[in-house]
MARTI-317226 format. One record per residue (C-alpha): x, y, z; residue number from 1. Coordinates in steps of 0.2 Angstrom, whole numbers. Each point is the difference from the previous one (the first is absolute). Layout:
<bazas>
+-------+-------+-------+------+
!    px !    py !    pz ! tise !
+-------+-------+-------+------+
!     X !     Y !     Z !  NUM !
...
+-------+-------+-------+------+
</bazas>
This chain:
<bazas>
+-------+-------+-------+------+
!    px !    py !    pz ! tise !
+-------+-------+-------+------+
!   122 !   -10 !     9 !    1 !
!    -7 !   -15 !    -2 !    2 !
!   -18 !    -5 !     0 !    3 !
!    -8 !    -9 !    14 !    4 !
!    -9 !   -14 !    -1 !    5 !
!   -21 !    -1 !     0 !    6 !
!    -7 !    -4 !    14 !    7 !
!   -13 !   -13 !    -4 !    8 !
!   -19 !    -6 !    12 !    9 !
!   -11 !   -12 !    -6 !   10 !
!   -19 !    -2 !     8 !   11 !
!   -10 !   -16 !    -7 !   12 !
!   -17 !    -2 !     6 !   13 !
!   -15 !   -11 !    -5 !   14 !
!   -18 !     5 !    -5 !   15 !
!   -17 !   -10 !     2 !   16 !
!    -7 !     9 !   -15 !   17 !
!     5 !    -4 !   -17 !   18 !
!    13 !    10 !   -12 !   19 !
!   -14 !    10 !    -7 !   20 !
!    -7 !     7 !    15 !   21 !
!    19 !     3 !     7 !   22 !
!     4 !    10 !   -15 !   23 !
!   -12 !    12 !     2 !   24 !
!     4 !     6 !    15 !   25 !
!    18 !    -2 !    -2 !   26 !
!    -1 !    10 !   -13 !   27 !
!   -11 !    15 !     3 !   28 !
!     6 !    14 !    13 !   29 !
!   -16 !    -2 !    11 !   30 !
!    10 !   -18 !     3 !   31 !
!    18 !    10 !     0 !   32 !
!    -6 !    11 !    12 !   33 !
!   -10 !   -12 !    13 !   34 !
!    17 !   -10 !     3 !   35 !
!     8 !    14 !     1 !   36 !
!    -9 !     9 !    15 !   37 !
!     1 !     5 !    10 !   38 !
!    18 !     2 !    -3 !   39 !
!    -2 !    10 !   -14 !   40 !
!    -8 !     3 !   -15 !   41 !
!     5 !     1 !   -20 !   42 !
!    -7 !    15 !   -12 !   43 !
!     0 !    -2 !   -18 !   44 !
!     3 !    16 !   -10 !   45 !
!   -16 !     9 !    -6 !   46 !
!     1 !    -8 !   -17 !   47 !
!    -1 !   -17 !     9 !   48 !
!   -13 !     0 !    13 !   49 !
!   -13 !   -13 !     0 !   50 !
!    11 !   -11 !   -15 !   51 !
!     7 !   -19 !     7 !   52 !
!    18 !    -5 !    -1 !   53 !
!    -7 !    -8 !   -18 !   54 !
!    -3 !    17 !    -6 !   55 !
!    14 !     8 !     2 !   56 !
!    11 !    -2 !   -18 !   57 !
!    17 !   -11 !     3 !   58 !
!    14 !    10 !    -1 !   59 !
!    -6 !    16 !     1 !   60 !
!     4 !    11 !    15 !   61 !
!   -14 !     1 !    12 !   62 !
!     7 !    17 !    12 !   63 !
!     1 !     2 !    16 !   64 !
!   -12 !    -9 !    11 !   65 !
!     0 !     4 !    15 !   66 !
!     3 !    -9 !    16 !   67 !
!   -10 !     8 !    14 !   68 !
!     3 !    -5 !    19 !   69 !
!   -16 !    -6 !    10 !   70 !
!    -7 !     6 !   -19 !   71 !
!     1 !    18 !     4 !   72 !
!    19 !     5 !     1 !   73 !
!    15 !     1 !   -14 !   74 !
!     9 !   -12 !     4 !   75 !
!     9 !    -6 !   -18 !   76 !
!    -2 !    -1 !   -15 !   77 !
!     0 !   -14 !   -14 !   78 !
!     4 !     6 !   -17 !   79 !
!    -8 !   -17 !    -6 !   80 !
!     0 !   -10 !   -16 !   81 !
!    -8 !   -17 !    -5 !   82 !
!    14 !    -9 !    -9 !   83 !
!    -8 !   -20 !    -2 !   84 !
!   -20 !    -3 !     2 !   85 !
!   -11 !   -15 !    -6 !   86 !
!   -15 !     4 !     7 !   87 !
!    -6 !   -12 !    13 !   88 !
!    14 !    -8 !     2 !   89 !
!    14 !    15 !     8 !   90 !
!     8 !    17 !    -4 !   91 !
!    19 !     6 !     2 !   92 !
!     3 !    22 !     6 !   93 !
!    15 !     6 !    -1 !   94 !
!     2 !    14 !     7 !   95 !
!     8 !    14 !    10 !   96 !
!    -2 !    11 !    17 !   97 !
!     7 !    14 !     9 !   98 !
!     5 !   -13 !    12 !   99 !
!     5 !   -16 !   -14 !  100 !
!    11 !     1 !   -13 !  101 !
!    -7 !   -17 !    -9 !  102 !
!   -15 !    -8 !     7 !  103 !
!    -8 !   -15 !   -11 !  104 !
!   -16 !    -9 !     5 !  105 !
!    -4 !   -14 !    -6 !  106 !
!   -18 !    -9 !     4 !  107 !
!    -7 !   -15 !    -7 !  108 !
!   -15 !   -11 !     4 !  109 !
!     0 !   -19 !    -3 !  110 !
!   -17 !   -11 !     0 !  111 !
!     3 !   -14 !     9 !  112 !
!   -18 !    -6 !    -3 !  113 !
!   -19 !     8 !    -5 !  114 !
!    -1 !     7 !    16 !  115 !
!    19 !     5 !     9 !  116 !
!    13 !    12 !    -8 !  117 !
!    19 !     1 !     5 !  118 !
!     3 !    20 !     2 !  119 !
!    19 !     4 !     0 !  120 !
!    10 !    15 !     1 !  121 !
!    19 !     1 !    -2 !  122 !
!     5 !    18 !     2 !  123 !
!    18 !     7 !    -1 !  124 !
!     6 !    17 !     1 !  125 !
!    19 !     8 !     0 !  126 !
!    -2 !    15 !    17 !  127 !
!     6 !    19 !    -8 !  128 !
!    18 !     3 !     7 !  129 !
!    -5 !    10 !    18 !  130 !
!   -12 !   -17 !     5 !  131 !
!    12 !   -12 !    -2 !  132 !
!     5 !    -3 !    16 !  133 !
!   -20 !    -2 !     4 !  134 !
!     0 !   -15 !   -12 !  135 !
!     0 !   -14 !    12 !  136 !
!   -17 !    11 !     8 !  137 !
!    -8 !     4 !   -16 !  138 !
!     1 !   -20 !    -6 !  139 !
!    -9 !    -1 !    17 !  140 !
!   -15 !    14 !    -3 !  141 !
!    -2 !    -8 !   -20 !  142 !
!     0 !   -18 !     6 !  143 !
!   -13 !     7 !    17 !  144 !
!   -10 !    10 !   -14 !  145 !
!    -2 !   -16 !   -12 !  146 !
!    -5 !   -11 !    14 !  147 !
!   -12 !    15 !     5 !  148 !
!    -5 !     0 !   -18 !  149 !
!    -4 !   -21 !    -2 !  150 !
!    -9 !     2 !    17 !  151 !
!   -11 !    12 !    -4 !  152 !
!    -4 !    -7 !   -20 !  153 !
!    -4 !   -18 !    11 !  154 !
!    -9 !     9 !    10 !  155 !
!   -12 !     8 !   -12 !  156 !
!    -5 !   -19 !    -8 !  157 !
!     0 !    -6 !    18 !  158 !
+-------+-------+-------+------+
</bazas>
């Protein structure tokens, strides 16, 4: 059986803050969860709590990062690994989930000038076999979730 193609979703926004300020927010779990709520919340394994993305060892498995629907109900988990990291500039995570055979999230920050930063997210994923018929809905949902995240991030700095 041949492997299905990766689905790809992207979202880009401009924040009216310097890139250092944007990075502090997007690299922290408080910032990530503020972007995700009220839809979901990510909970790192106990040994990583209180850390930022920049504190996690590149290439080392983080472990099961729980995704809680509404911040409460376990929905899925992300077997997360940061594979690329440039503090202040971006990261790439690769993982698998109960629902996704592969999941890659790349986030980049680009300073446009001293007071504006472009934030760009690219998600590439392949649903597990049983969910493949739902791929168009998953593409819609991931796109909706990241548009929501960017709106929440921009609102934080408004």
